[in-house]
C-alpha positions in Angstrom: 7.4 -26.0 26.2 8.8 -26.9 22.7 7.1 -28.0 19.4 7.8 -28.5 16.0 8.8 -25.1 14.0 8.5 -24.9 10.3 11.2 -22.8 8.5 10.4 -21.6 5.0 13.5 -20.9 3.2 13.0 -19.4 -0.2 16.3 -19.5 -2.4 17.4 -18.0 -5.4 21.3 -18.0 -6.3 22.3 -17.6 -2.7 25.6 -19.7 -2.8 27.7 -16.6 -1.3 25.7 -16.9 2.1 23.5 -19.7 2.0 25.8 -22.3 3.7 26.2 -19.9 6.7 22.4 -19.5 6.7 22.0 -23.4 6.9 24.8 -24.1 9.4 23.3 -21.6 11.7 20.3 -24.0 12.3 20.6 -26.3 15.2 21.2 -29.8 13.8 21.0 -30.9 17.5 17.3 -29.8 17.6 16.8 -31.2 14.1 13.8 -33.4 15.3 11.9 -30.0 16.2 12.2 -28.3 12.9 10.5 -28.9 9.6 12.7 -27.0 6.8 11.1 -26.5 3.5 13.5 -25.2 1.1 11.7 -23.7 -2.1 14.6 -23.3 -4.5 13.9 -21.3 -7.8 15.9 -22.3 -11.0 19.2 -21.4 -9.4 22.4 -21.6 -11.4 25.2 -21.0 -8.7 25.3 -24.3 -6.9 22.6 -23.3 -4.3 20.7 -26.7 -4.9 23.8 -28.7 -4.3 24.4 -26.8 -1.0 20.9 -27.5 0.3 21.1 -31.2 -0.7 24.4 -31.3 1.1 22.9 -29.6 4.3 20.0 -32.3 4.1 22.2 -34.9 5.3 22.4 -33.6 8.9 19.0 -31.3 8.8 15.6 -32.3 8.0 15.1 -30.4 4.6 12.5 -31.0 2.0 13.3 -29.5 -1.1 11.0 -27.9 -3.5 12.1 -26.5 -6.9 10.2 -23.8 -8.9 10.4 -22.4 -12.0 12.3 -19.3 -13.3 10.7 -16.0 -13.1 9.1 -16.5 -9.5 9.9 -14.5 -6.5 10.4 -14.9 -2.8 6.8 -14.1 -1.9 5.3 -16.8 -4.2 8.2 -19.1 -3.4 7.4 -18.7 0.4 3.6 -19.3 -0.1 4.6 -22.6 -1.6 6.6 -23.6 1.3 3.8 -22.3 3.6 1.3 -24.7 2.0 3.7 -27.5 1.9 4.6 -27.2 5.7 2.7 -29.2 8.3 3.7 -27.7 11.5 1.4 -25.4 13.4 4.0 -22.7 13.8 6.0 -21.1 11.4 9.1 -18.9 10.7 10.7 -17.5 7.6 14.3 -17.5 6.9 16.2 -15.8 3.8 19.3 -17.2 2.3 21.4 -14.3 3.6 20.1 -14.0 7.3 21.0 -16.5 10.2 19.8 -17.7 13.3 21.7 -17.0 16.6 22.4 -19.5 19.2 19.1 -20.1 21.3 16.9 -19.0 18.8 14.7 -22.1 19.2 14.3 -21.5 22.9 13.4 -17.8 22.3 10.3 -19.0 20.1 9.1 -21.9 22.4 8.7 -19.5 25.0 7.1 -16.7 23.2 4.4 -19.0 22.0 4.2 -20.5 25.5 3.7 -17.4 27.0 1.3 -15.8 24.3 -0.8 -18.6 23.4 -3.6 -16.4 22.1 -1.4 -14.5 19.6 -1.2 -15.4 15.9 2.3 -13.6 15.6 5.3 -13.5 17.8 8.3 -11.3 17.1 11.7 -10.5 18.5 14.7 -8.1 17.2 17.4 -8.9 14.9 21.2 -8.0 14.9 22.4 -6.2 11.5 25.3 -7.8 10.3 27.6 -7.4 7.2 29.0 -10.0 4.8 31.7 -10.8 7.0 29.3 -11.4 10.0 30.3 -8.5 11.6 27.6 -7.0 14.0 26.5 -3.7 12.6 23.3 -3.0 14.9 20.0 -4.0 15.9 16.7 -3.7 14.7 13.2 -4.3 16.1 9.8 -2.5 16.8 9.7 -0.3 19.9 7.6 -2.4 22.1 9.8 -2.1 25.1 12.3 -4.0 27.2 10.0 -6.7 28.7 8.3 -9.8 27.3 4.5 -9.0 26.9 1.4 -9.6 24.7 1.3 -6.3 22.6 -2.6 -5.4 22.0 -3.4 -5.6 18.4 -4.6 -1.8 18.3 -1.0 -0.8 19.7 0.8 -3.1 17.4 -1.0 -2.1 14.3 -0.7 1.7 15.1 3.1 1.1 15.5 3.8 -1.1 12.7 1.8 1.0 10.1 4.2 3.7 10.5 7.1 1.7 9.5 7.8 -2.3 9.2 10.3 -2.8 11.9 9.7 -6.2 12.4 12.7 -7.9 10.8 11.5 -10.9 8.6 13.4 -13.7 10.3 12.4 -12.4 13.8 8.8 -13.3 13.1 7.2 -16.5 14.1 3.2 -17.2 13.3 0.8 -19.6 13.1 0.5 -21.5 9.8 -3.3 -21.6 9.7 -3.9 -17.9 10.5 -1.6 -16.9 7.8 -3.1 -19.6 5.1 -6.5 -18.3 6.5 -5.5 -14.6 5.3 -4.6 -15.8 1.8 -0.8 -16.2 2.9 1.3 -13.4 1.5 0.1 -11.2 -1.2 2.2 -11.9 -4.0 2.1 -8.6 -5.8 4.2 -7.1 -2.9 7.7 -8.1 -3.8 8.9 -5.7 -1.3 6.3 -5.2 1.6 4.3 -8.8 1.7 5.9 -9.6 5.2 4.6 -5.9 6.4 1.2 -6.6 5.2 1.1 -9.8 6.6 2.5 -8.7 10.2 -0.3 -6.1 10.0 -3.0 -8.6 9.3 -1.9 -11.2 11.8 -1.3 -8.4 14.6 -4.7 -7.2 14.0 -6.1 -10.7 15.1 -4.5 -11.0 18.4 -1.8 -8.6 19.3 2.0 -9.5 19.1 3.7 -11.8 21.6 6.8 -9.9 22.2 10.4 -10.7 23.4 13.2 -8.0 23.4 15.8 -10.7 22.9 17.7 -10.6 19.6 17.8 -14.2 18.2 18.6 -13.7 14.5 20.8 -11.8 12.3 19.8 -9.7 9.4 22.4 -9.2 6.4 22.9 -5.8 5.0 24.5 -6.0 1.4 24.1 -4.5 -1.8 23.1 -7.8 -3.7 19.8 -8.4 -2.0 16.7 -8.8 -4.4 14.7 -5.9 -2.3 17.6 -3.6 -2.6 18.1 -4.1 -6.3 14.1 -3.8 -7.0 14.1 -0.6 -5.0 15.7 1.0 -8.1 12.5 1.5 -9.8 11.1 4.5 -7.7 7.5 4.5 -8.8 7.2 0.6 -8.0 8.9 1.1 -5.0 6.5 4.1 -3.9 3.4 1.7 -4.9 5.1 -1.3 -2.7 5.4 1.5 0.4 1.8 2.7 -0.2 -0.1 -0.4 -0.7 -0.1 -1.8 3.1 -0.9 1.5 4.5 -3.7 1.9 2.0 -5.1 -1.5 3.0 -4.6 -1.4 6.6 -5.8 2.3 7.3 -9.1 1.4 5.9 -9.6 -1.9 7.2 -8.2 -1.4 10.8 -10.5 2.1 11.3 -7.1 4.2 11.5 -8.1 7.3 9.4 -6.8 9.4 12.1 -5.0 12.4 10.3 -1.9 12.3 12.6 -1.4 8.5 12.3 -1.8 8.6 8.4 0.4 11.8 8.0 3.1 9.8 10.2 2.8 6.6 7.9 2.9 8.6 4.9 6.0 10.4 6.0 7.6 7.3 6.5 7.0 5.8 3.3 8.1 9.5 1.6 11.4 9.1 3.7 12.0 5.6 2.6 11.5 6.7 -1.0 13.8 9.5 -0.7 16.8 7.3 0.9 16.1 4.7 -1.8 16.4 7.1 -4.5 19.6 8.8 -3.1 20.9 5.3 -2.5 20.6 4.6 -6.5 21.8 7.9 -7.4 18.4 9.0 -8.6 17.1 12.5 -8.4 14.8 12.5 -5.1 13.3 15.5 -3.8 12.6 16.0 0.0 9.5 17.9 -0.6 6.9 15.3 -0.3 8.6 13.9 3.1 8.7 17.4 4.6 4.9 17.9 3.6 4.0 15.4 5.6 6.3 15.5 8.5 6.4 19.1 9.4 2.7 19.4 10.3 3.2 16.8 13.0 4.8 19.0 15.2 7.5 18.2 18.0 5.4 15.7 19.6 4.5 14.1 16.4 8.2 14.5 15.4 9.4 12.3 18.4 6.6 9.7 17.8 8.0 9.5 14.5 11.4 8.8 15.2 10.3 6.2 17.8 8.1 4.3 15.5 10.1 4.2 12.5 13.6 3.4 14.5 15.2 5.5 11.6 18.4 5.9 13.7 18.5 2.3 14.4 18.0 1.7 10.8 20.3 4.1 9.1 23.5 4.1 11.5 24.3 0.2 10.6 23.9 1.1 6.8 26.3 4.1 7.3 28.7 2.1 9.3 28.6 -0.3 6.4 29.2 2.2 4.0 32.4 3.3 5.8 33.7 -0.2 6.0 33.3 -0.5 2.5 35.5 2.6 1.8 38.1 1.5 4.2 38.1 -2.0 2.5 38.9 0.0 -1.0 41.2 2.6 0.2 
């Protein structure tokens, strides 16, 4: 089964990687794609790169004003799209060959779901593979029940943004992405959609997520107070709306948020104490620690970044 897939592509000064991103979309499947590029006041030639790509891809260009952000621009694209099924793609990420086939199978095999997902590869600026990220839903394709999906994802957002596919009408009925959540808007949306009908899951990586220092979210995480608020918002909202007030689960989610804040602070060279993280983690005990490691996928998230750091040092030496 195949069908039209809308690709929402928010763009802001993305010339360094945008051409590679657009080139990864399959021109030979163009009739099955609806690409909505929302270009925000870019000054680096991004608009021209998209216009050139529109010669062989079905791209609709929408221009937005300065001062917007990727969340608002994604909502603009979501409202403008017409296809029933939607995916998001950022200007620094890419599709792998066969990605459209993976999404077609996911939707066909799990028609009752509102959200479908698969892992992503981590890559660097040179497109070198650094690792892999995805939720711990297992190696076989399946429909992950809503309660299991929400309990897992509440602890850590491990669905990579370009690896998610969802129903446009379901997302719009939920009000789209929450525009105040510049860092966690996708996580919040995954939780809302997963609660509706579970997650159609495939363990096959079909996109690549680029790690680099220039990303807007990396720069934004330098504001420690704002970043902590971004991490807390989905936990606070979904712990209440999904009746997930169990002490162990919430402690695990709070520990994950505290760890992410700690790591961001250390990354930006800011003083960041481990106390808030340990206060939430230690009472979990050995069984809880194992669940924490699995649900956060912390090793899979940190090892590619360590490798990227070492590659950067080698290039400077």
